[in-house]
C-alpha positions as CSV (number, residue, x, y, z in Angstrom):
1,Q,-13.0,14.6,-5.1
2,A,-11.1,11.7,-3.7
3,Q,-8.1,12.3,-1.5
4,L,-5.6,9.8,-0.3
5,V,-3.2,10.5,2.5
6,E,-0.4,8.0,3.1
7,S,1.8,7.7,6.2
8,G,4.1,5.3,8.0
9,G,7.1,5.2,5.7
10,G,10.7,5.7,6.9
11,L,14.1,4.2,7.4
12,V,14.3,0.7,8.9
13,Q,17.0,-1.9,9.3
14,P,16.8,-5.2,7.4
15,G,14.5,-7.6,9.2
16,G,12.5,-4.8,10.7
17,S,8.8,-3.9,10.3
18,L,6.8,-0.9,9.2
19,R,3.1,-0.3,8.8
20,L,1.8,2.0,6.0
21,S,-1.6,3.6,6.2
22,C,-3.7,5.3,3.6
23,T,-6.7,7.3,4.7
24,T,-9.1,8.3,2.1
25,S,-12.0,10.8,1.8
26,G,-14.4,11.8,-0.9
27,I,-15.2,8.2,-1.9
28,I,-17.4,5.4,-0.7
29,F,-14.5,3.4,0.6
30,S,-16.4,0.2,1.2
31,W,-17.1,-0.1,-2.5
32,V,-13.5,0.2,-3.8
33,T,-10.6,-2.1,-4.3
34,A,-7.7,-0.6,-2.3
35,G,-4.1,-1.5,-2.8
36,W,-0.4,-0.6,-2.6
37,Y,2.1,-0.3,-5.4
38,R,5.8,0.6,-5.2
39,Q,8.5,2.1,-7.4
40,P,12.0,1.0,-6.6
41,P,14.8,3.4,-7.6
42,G,15.3,3.3,-11.3
43,K,12.5,0.8,-11.9
44,Q,8.9,0.8,-12.9
45,R,6.0,0.9,-10.5
46,E,4.8,-2.5,-9.5
47,L,2.0,-4.1,-7.7
48,V,2.5,-5.0,-4.0
49,A,-1.0,-6.0,-2.9
50,T,-4.6,-5.2,-3.4
51,L,-7.8,-6.0,-1.4
52,T,-11.2,-5.9,-2.9
53,S,-14.4,-4.7,-1.2
54,G,-15.3,-8.4,-0.8
55,G,-12.1,-9.2,1.0
56,R,-10.2,-10.9,-1.8
57,A,-6.4,-10.2,-1.6
58,I,-3.8,-10.3,-4.3
59,T,-0.2,-10.2,-3.1
60,A,3.0,-10.1,-5.2
61,D,5.1,-13.2,-4.9
62,S,8.1,-11.0,-3.8
63,V,6.3,-10.1,-0.6
64,K,4.1,-13.1,0.1
65,G,4.5,-14.3,3.7
66,R,6.0,-10.9,4.7
67,F,3.5,-8.2,3.9
68,I,-0.2,-8.2,4.9
69,I,-2.8,-5.9,3.4
70,S,-5.9,-5.0,5.4
71,R,-8.6,-2.4,5.4
72,D,-10.9,-0.7,7.9
73,N,-14.0,0.5,6.0
74,A,-15.3,2.4,9.1
75,E,-12.1,4.5,9.0
76,S,-11.8,4.5,5.2
77,T,-8.3,3.3,5.5
78,V,-6.1,0.6,3.9
79,Y,-3.0,-0.7,5.7
80,L,0.1,-2.5,4.6
81,Q,2.0,-4.3,7.4
82,M,5.5,-5.0,6.2
83,N,7.6,-7.5,8.1
84,S,11.0,-9.0,7.6
85,L,11.9,-6.1,5.4
86,K,14.8,-6.5,2.9
87,P,16.9,-3.9,1.2
88,E,15.2,-4.7,-2.1
89,D,11.9,-3.5,-0.5
90,T,13.3,0.0,-0.7
91,A,10.9,2.1,-2.8
92,V,8.3,4.8,-2.9
93,Y,5.1,3.1,-1.9
94,Y,1.8,4.4,-3.4
95,C,-1.7,3.9,-2.2
96,N,-4.2,3.1,-5.0
97,I,-8.0,3.1,-5.0
98,A,-10.1,1.7,-7.9
99,T,-13.8,2.3,-8.0
100,P,-16.4,0.0,-9.4
101,A,-16.6,2.4,-12.4
102,G,-13.0,1.8,-13.1
103,V,-11.7,5.2,-11.9
104,T,-8.4,5.0,-10.1
105,H,-6.8,7.4,-7.6
106,W,-3.3,7.6,-6.3
107,G,-1.7,8.8,-3.2
108,Q,1.3,11.1,-3.1
109,G,3.7,8.2,-2.2
110,T,5.7,7.5,0.9
111,Q,9.4,6.5,1.0
112,V,10.4,3.3,2.5
113,T,14.2,2.7,2.9
114,V,15.6,-0.6,4.2
115,S,19.2,-0.2,5.1
116,S,21.7,-0.9,7.9
């Protein structure tokens, strides 16, 4: 059974940086699309960025140029480097894995708060 463990969230000042990590087990990580979603307070969950097994990235317009998604297949881990953080980036960030068969898995979520 797939397990996703996220880390790296926390409190950061505007303009600061954080790196989220999502380490997986129980799946063939090199085959999956790995990504990050977020749910701001009082809002619906939204896509942040995804990265296919072939290296194709999709990034939300709201974070383009500030957030970078990457993956390490040897470590079965997907990362989200977040730079120039803004208060509106405050949200619970969720790791997502989608297998070629269309099965999705979610992490437990990690809180990111951007505030002075």
